[in-house]
C-alpha positions, -999 to 999 in steps of 0.1 A, spaced: 624 -495 828 629 -527 848 625 -557 825 621 -594 833 628 -619 805 616 -654 811 630 -682 789 635 -719 791 666 -721 769 696 -699 776 733 -701 769 756 -715 779 735 -744 792 715 -746 760 726 -740 724 694 -724 710 688 -696 686 657 -685 706 677 -685 738 705 -665 723 680 -639 711 670 -634 747 706 -625 755 710 -603 724 679 -583 732 688 -581 768 722 -567 759 706 -541 736 681 -530 763 710 -526 788 727 -503 763 697 -481 763 699 -479 801 672 -504 811 676 -528 841 673 -563 827 668 -595 846 668 -630 832 648 -659 847 655 -694 834 663 -728 848 688 -732 877 694 -719 912 670 -691 919 650 -700 888 628 -728 876 636 -762 891 636 -795 872 642 -805 836 636 -785 805 605 -804 795 587 -794 827 597 -757 825 562 -744 815 549 -756 849 580 -754 872 586 -717 862 554 -706 878 565 -703 915 599 -688 906 583 -663 882 556 -651 906 581 -647 935 605 -628 912 578 -604 900 567 -596 935 603 -590 945 616 -571 915 583 -553 905 592 -552 868 576 -527 844 577 -554 816 575 -592 818 585 -609 785 577 -646 778 594 -666 750 579 -693 729 553 -718 740 572 -723 773 554 -692 786 519 -705 780 510 -716 815 527 -686 830 507 -663 808 475 -679 821 487 -675 857 497 -639 853 463 -630 837 444 -647 865 465 -631 893 472 -598 877 451 -577 900 472 -590 930 506 -584 913 525 -552 907 515 -536 874 534 -546 843 532 -550 805 530 -586 794 550 -593 762 556 -624 741 584 -630 717 575 -659 694 601 -672 669 579 -697 649 544 -709 644 543 -745 657 515 -752 633 539 -745 604 567 -763 621 545 -794 624 536 -792 587 574 -791 579 578 -826 593 572 -843 559 593 -860 532 618 -839 513 613 -839 476 635 -827 447 608 -805 430 625 -808 397 627 -846 394 599 -853 419 623 -876 437 620 -884 474 653 -873 491 644 -880 528 616 -891 551 610 -882 588 625 -903 614 604 -919 642 614 -891 667 604 -865 642 570 -882 636 566 -882 674 571 -845 674 546 -840 646 518 -859 661 523 -854 698 547 -826 708 539 -800 682 502 -798 690 509 -792 726 535 -766 717 510 -749 694 484 -748 721 508 -733 747 521 -709 720 486 -697 713 481 -691 751 513 -671 752 504 -650 723 467 -644 729 471 -635 766 500 -611 761 495 -573 757 521 -572 729 535 -599 706 568 -597 687 579 -619 658 613 -620 640 599 -614 605 569 -602 586 563 -637 574 563 -652 609 540 -624 620 515 -634 593 517 -670 604 511 -661 641 481 -639 631 466 -668 611 476 -698 632 475 -684 667 449 -657 660 467 -630 679 453 -596 673 485 -577 665 521 -587 659 551 -564 656 583 -574 638 613 -574 662 641 -587 640 666 -612 653 700 -596 659 736 -605 667 766 -585 679 767 -587 717 802 -595 729 807 -632 727 814 -637 765 779 -624 771 764 -649 748 786 -678 758 784 -675 796 782 -641 812 744 -642 815 734 -667 843 700 -684 837 688 -674 871 664 -648 885 680 -614 891 709 -617 866 716 -581 857 735 -575 825 765 -553 825 771 -524 801 790 -527 768 797 -507 737 800 -523 703 823 -504 681 819 -520 647 828 -501 616 806 -509 586 834 -497 562 857 -525 574 863 -551 548 858 -587 558 888 -610 561 896 -632 532 888 -669 537 914 -697 532 920 -710 497 903 -743 505 876 -729 527 845 -752 529 809 -744 528 793 -744 562 759 -756 575 750 -749 612 718 -761 628 699 -789 644 697 -820 622 660 -822 616 641 -827 583 629 -791 579 665 -780 577 668 -796 542 702 -811 548 695 -840 524 687 -814 497 721 -798 504 739 -831 502 722 -839 468 731 -805 455 766 -807 468 771 -840 450 760 -825 417 783 -795 421 811 -817 432 812 -835 399 824 -803 383 845 -791 413 860 -822 430 879 -800 454 848 -787 471 843 -793 508 814 -791 532 812 -789 570 780 -799 588 778 -785 624 751 -797 647 733 -826 662 698 -840 663 673 -866 652 688 -871 617 725 -876 627 726 -913 620 706 -910 588 729 -883 575 761 -903 583 747 -932 563 737 -909 534 772 -894 533 788 -928 532 764 -942 506 770 -912 484 808 -916 486 811 -881 501 831 -891 532 863 -873 521 845 -841 512 818 -837 538 827 -836 575 801 -839 603 816 -819 632 790 -824 658 775 -799 682 797 -768 688 794 -740 712 785 -704 701 821 -694 705 833 -723 683 807 -715 656 817 -679 657 853 -689 650 843 -713 622 821 -689 602 850 -666 590 868 -698 578 839 -707 556 835 -699 519 798 -694 524 771 -704 549 743 -725 535 708 -726 549 687 -750 528 656 -751 551 620 -757 541 608 -737 571 624 -713 596 617 -683 618 648 -662 612 679 -683 618 707 -666 637 734 -682 616 724 -660 587 731 -629 607 763 -643 621 775 -651 586 767 -616 574 785 -601 604 816 -621 595 815 -609 559 805 -643 546 778 -646 519 747 -667 526 732 -693 503 696 -697 515 662 -708 505 635 -683 498 613 -693 528 601 -677 560 620 -646 571 652 -652 551 643 -631 521 636 -601 544 673 -603 555 692 -618 526 691 -599 494 695 -621 463 724 -610 442 735 -584 468 743 -601 501 740 -637 490 721 -662 469 684 -671 474 670 -703 458 637 -720 459 634 -748 485 638 -784 475 653 -775 441 686 -795 439 697 -781 406 692 -744 417 711 -750 450 739 -768 431 742 -739 407 745 -714 436 771 -736 453 791 -737 420 789 -699 416 800 -693 451 829 -717 448 843 -703 416 836 -666 416 859 -651 442 850 -615 434 813 -620 435 815 -640 467 835 -614 485 814 -586 472 782 -602 485 799 -610 518 810 -574 523 776 -561 514 760 -585 539 784 -573 566 774 -537 561 737 -546 561 740 -565 594 759 -538 611 735 -511 600 702 -530 608 707 -562 628 726 -554 660 712 -556 695 707 -518 698 684 -519 667 661 -545 682 662 -528 716 650 -495 701 621 -511 683 612 -529 715 614 -497 736 593 -477 711 565 -503 711 565 -506 749 563 -469 753 535 -466 727 515 -493 745 520 -476 779 509 -442 765 480 -454 743 471 -488 756 479 -504 723 511 -508 701 
């Protein structure tokens, strides 16, 4: 099949989990022999800034569809809402194709996640949204939700990264059917970091991933830190992590933590670290490229994901692939990937004491940490590589083409 993937955020210009999933899926489809093209921003693609992509992509996408005559056109996130409307209105005058949407989150839920963080054990407020985050809640999120609903309702098929996200999309966007297409990782790093131009007509090359699930993960450094990777926004629960880290640090003063990312809460977090006297144990390392993050994860003791809401964060899969255990909250799609006691630790969100206990366990129990890391690596290699998502995608497209429904 000839496939056109339309996305606003694509590496290397954008560091985005949603954008990277476009590349991961494209790589897997190419392994199955499909011809894959990617349309984004830049020469030959949409013109103008990221914010205007939903409108500026229209002429580029229509011209590309007429030229390439794809069998499948796939839109990503709310950025495809206006294009979905245009394709529905003009469909009779365009070459035939299946219209697909891949939606990573429900913006209704993401909007709700912009709220104060509370330690549920002590009922203590840990953090409040910043002004930019409140702007997102009251102005940007509703428009994103509206465009996301258009993308989902007007598409022939809708994919979500987890069962939980699929349930949210059915409820919040009222799409008639959603199929789980799990997020994956494993495409060779050059493909993720820069070998896929964000322009119309970029055809991916072939590659073979030769991972051996029986390989043992490398051993981390003796003083390996915990690692957080993500955008600094309130739903990521970073203040909960800092509070839990401070509790665990009292018993283990040698503990260290790296925070990798940038975002609305960067200044607030720096002040919190300084006020808590954590400056010598917690390092804020700023935004890093996918290649840099991939090099940092094997050096970490464990990857911590303390979020209150997610779709299915890519860093969880990257940690598992590197043989590092995950300490994550029991929210969204994470319990579908991380198995508590087997591939990592799952704790309830906004529970400082529970997260502190998991940090202490991961810091002190070398055997258990390595056992869970090795199990996570095997699970990722067996279930969450690009070829696995590509096969699910291919089966669903073929079923729709044969029966008119997924």
